[in-house]
Structures are given as C-alpha cells and as structure tokens.
C-alpha positions as CSV (number, residue, x, y, z in Angstrom):
1,M,21.7,-28.7,-11.1
2,P,19.2,-28.6,-13.9
3,T,17.0,-31.6,-14.4
4,V,15.9,-33.1,-17.8
5,C,13.6,-36.0,-18.7
6,V,14.3,-37.9,-21.9
7,P,11.4,-40.3,-22.5
8,L,12.4,-43.3,-24.7
9,A,9.8,-45.1,-26.7
10,P,10.4,-48.2,-28.8
11,G,11.8,-47.2,-32.2
12,F,13.6,-44.1,-31.0
13,E,16.4,-42.6,-33.1
14,E,19.6,-43.8,-31.5
15,I,21.9,-41.0,-32.6
16,E,19.5,-38.4,-31.3
17,A,18.9,-40.0,-28.0
18,V,22.5,-40.9,-27.2
19,T,23.7,-37.5,-28.3
20,I,21.2,-35.6,-26.2
21,I,21.8,-37.7,-23.1
22,D,25.6,-37.7,-23.5
23,V,26.0,-33.9,-24.1
24,L,23.7,-32.9,-21.3
25,R,25.4,-35.2,-18.9
26,R,28.8,-33.8,-19.9
27,A,27.3,-30.4,-19.0
28,E,26.5,-31.9,-15.6
29,V,22.8,-31.7,-16.2
30,Q,20.8,-34.4,-14.2
31,V,19.2,-36.5,-17.0
32,S,16.5,-39.0,-16.3
33,V,16.1,-41.5,-19.2
34,L,12.6,-42.9,-18.7
35,A,10.9,-45.7,-20.6
36,L,7.2,-45.9,-21.4
37,N,7.5,-49.5,-20.0
38,G,10.3,-52.0,-19.3
39,S,13.8,-51.6,-18.1
40,S,15.3,-51.1,-21.5
41,V,14.2,-49.7,-24.9
42,T,15.2,-50.8,-28.4
43,G,15.7,-48.1,-31.0
44,A,14.9,-47.9,-34.7
45,H,18.2,-49.6,-35.7
46,G,18.4,-52.3,-33.0
47,L,20.4,-50.6,-30.3
48,T,19.0,-51.3,-26.8
49,L,19.5,-48.8,-24.0
50,S,19.0,-49.3,-20.3
51,V,16.8,-46.7,-18.7
52,D,16.8,-45.0,-15.3
53,G,13.1,-45.8,-14.6
54,Q,9.5,-45.7,-15.8
55,L,7.8,-42.5,-17.0
56,A,4.7,-43.5,-15.1
57,D,6.6,-43.4,-11.8
58,H,7.6,-39.8,-12.4
59,A,4.1,-38.4,-13.1
60,D,4.5,-35.7,-10.4
61,T,8.1,-34.9,-11.0
62,D,8.9,-31.4,-12.1
63,F,11.7,-31.3,-14.7
64,D,13.4,-28.1,-16.0
65,M,13.1,-29.5,-19.5
66,V,11.6,-32.5,-21.3
67,V,13.5,-33.6,-24.5
68,L,12.0,-36.0,-27.0
69,P,14.3,-37.9,-29.5
70,G,12.7,-38.7,-32.8
71,G,12.8,-41.8,-35.0
72,L,10.1,-44.1,-36.2
73,P,8.0,-45.5,-34.7
74,G,9.5,-43.8,-31.6
75,A,8.0,-40.4,-32.4
76,T,4.5,-41.8,-33.0
77,N,4.8,-43.9,-29.9
78,L,5.6,-40.7,-27.9
79,R,2.7,-38.9,-29.6
80,D,0.2,-41.7,-28.8
81,D,1.3,-42.3,-25.2
82,A,-1.1,-40.9,-22.5
83,N,1.7,-40.5,-19.9
84,V,3.9,-38.6,-22.4
85,Q,1.1,-36.3,-23.4
86,A,0.2,-35.6,-19.8
87,L,3.8,-34.7,-19.0
88,L,4.1,-32.4,-22.0
89,K,0.9,-30.6,-21.2
90,R,1.9,-30.2,-17.5
91,Q,5.3,-29.0,-18.5
92,H,3.8,-26.5,-21.0
93,A,1.2,-25.3,-18.5
94,A,3.9,-24.6,-16.0
95,G,5.9,-22.6,-18.5
96,R,8.9,-25.0,-18.4
97,K,11.1,-26.0,-21.3
98,L,10.3,-28.5,-24.0
99,A,12.4,-29.8,-26.9
100,A,12.1,-32.3,-29.7
101,V,14.1,-33.4,-32.7
102,C,13.4,-35.2,-36.0
103,A,9.8,-36.5,-36.1
104,A,9.2,-36.0,-32.3
105,P,7.8,-32.5,-32.7
106,I,4.6,-34.3,-33.7
107,A,4.2,-35.3,-30.0
108,L,4.5,-31.6,-29.0
109,A,1.9,-30.7,-31.6
110,A,-0.5,-33.4,-30.3
111,A,-0.1,-31.8,-26.8
112,G,-1.0,-28.4,-28.2
113,V,2.3,-26.8,-27.3
114,L,3.3,-25.7,-30.9
115,A,0.3,-23.5,-31.6
116,G,1.6,-20.1,-32.7
117,K,5.2,-21.1,-32.3
118,R,8.0,-21.4,-34.9
119,A,9.1,-25.0,-35.2
120,T,11.0,-27.5,-37.4
121,S,11.1,-31.2,-37.8
122,Y,12.5,-34.0,-40.1
123,P,11.5,-33.3,-43.7
124,G,8.0,-34.5,-44.4
125,F,6.6,-34.0,-40.9
126,G,5.9,-30.2,-41.2
127,D,2.2,-30.9,-42.1
128,Q,1.8,-32.7,-38.7
129,L,2.8,-29.8,-36.6
130,G,-0.6,-28.2,-36.2
131,D,-0.7,-24.4,-36.0
132,A,3.1,-24.1,-35.8
133,E,5.0,-21.8,-38.3
134,Y,7.2,-24.4,-40.0
135,C,10.8,-23.5,-40.6
136,E,13.7,-25.4,-42.2
137,T,16.3,-24.0,-39.8
138,R,18.5,-26.6,-38.2
139,V,17.5,-25.6,-34.6
140,V,14.5,-23.4,-33.9
141,R,13.9,-21.9,-30.4
142,D,10.7,-20.1,-29.8
143,G,10.1,-19.2,-26.2
144,N,10.2,-22.3,-24.1
145,V,10.1,-24.7,-27.1
146,T,13.1,-25.9,-29.1
147,T,12.9,-28.1,-32.1
148,S,15.5,-29.6,-34.5
149,R,15.6,-31.5,-37.8
150,G,17.2,-34.9,-37.3
151,P,20.3,-37.1,-36.6
152,G,22.7,-34.7,-38.4
153,T,21.6,-31.7,-36.2
154,S,21.7,-33.6,-32.9
155,L,25.0,-32.1,-31.6
156,E,23.9,-28.6,-32.5
157,F,20.6,-29.2,-30.9
158,A,22.1,-30.7,-27.7
159,L,24.6,-27.8,-27.4
160,D,21.7,-25.3,-27.7
161,L,20.0,-27.1,-24.8
162,V,23.2,-26.7,-22.8
163,V,23.1,-23.0,-23.4
164,Q,19.5,-22.8,-22.2
165,L,20.0,-25.1,-19.1
166,V,23.6,-24.1,-18.0
167,D,25.3,-21.3,-20.0
168,S,27.0,-20.5,-23.3
169,D,30.5,-20.9,-21.8
170,T,29.8,-24.5,-20.9
171,A,28.4,-25.1,-24.4
172,T,31.4,-23.5,-26.0
173,A,33.8,-25.6,-23.9
174,L,31.9,-28.8,-24.8
175,R,31.9,-27.8,-28.5
176,E,35.7,-27.2,-28.4
177,G,36.4,-30.4,-26.4
178,M,34.3,-32.5,-28.7
179,L,35.8,-30.9,-31.9
180,V,32.4,-29.8,-33.1
181,A,32.7,-27.4,-36.0
182,N,31.1,-24.0,-35.7
C-alpha cells in the first residue's frame, strides 16, 4: 500500500487538504496527516482538523509521496518550518515523489526541488518558485514533482496523484463514482 504524508500547517487551505486526504484514502493509500505541532490544526477559514501525529515524530519515516496543501499563511508556515524543509530535501534526495498545490509550491522552491522543473501555483506566486519554469496548466507533473493551481483544481490534482500512486483504472473509477467531469 502506498504511503503519503500530508503536513498541515496553521492556515492551510481546507478544500485542498480535505480533498487530497479524502481522494487518496478512497484509493486505499495510507495517508498520514501530520501537524507541525499540536493534535489539531486550524485552516485559513476556521475549519479545524484532527491529525494522525506530529511531523517531528516521523523524521525518519520514508513516504512514497509528500503532498503539501496551500493556503495562507499555511504555505508560508510550511516554507519556513525546519522539519518540513528537512523532509522535502530528504524526499527529493531519495528520488521520491513530492506534490504541492496553490501557494505551497513555494515550500518546494525553498527546499530546492523545483530547480529546472516545470511547475505551477496559485496566481501571483510564480515569482517565488525559484528556477522553475512557470506554467499556468491546472496540474503540472515534471518527473517526481507535481504541482497544481488552487482549490478549484484540487480534485483533478488528487486524481492525478492516484494515477501516480495506484493506477489510472482506480483514478477513473473514483472520477466516475464522484461524478467528476472530464
């Protein structure tokens, strides 16, 4: 069973986080929702989610993928957190998958994983993606890095992650079962 870490920082974008977690769990991916601190995290619009644990307690855990939801100040909190940055760098050095949506690609850029890659983000954050080739495509996959634009692209983004972690048949079945337009 594939394993995914979804770090949640205060101020995360709720639609993105819940969509990612829900779709991956529907695909039977083992998702660990980990807080920077505390047993719950409050998003940008006041929704509080309980978490599975603390990111610091999983410093040596190998995940198949790390997925960062955006939102503000969630994305800047991810970018500025030493544990998140260490995880992203370790994941990248091992050639494992990374993904981020909305403003969260700024955390990938801070970890140096976007250099020479095509990437996207929420409008207005492209200048914070370092040496990435900025695209306005809804979901951009370049090698082991996947990025997406925002809340409205979250289902498409999560389904693409299912393709990468499980298979396209599972993603198609989920798309059809959830009545997601093609």
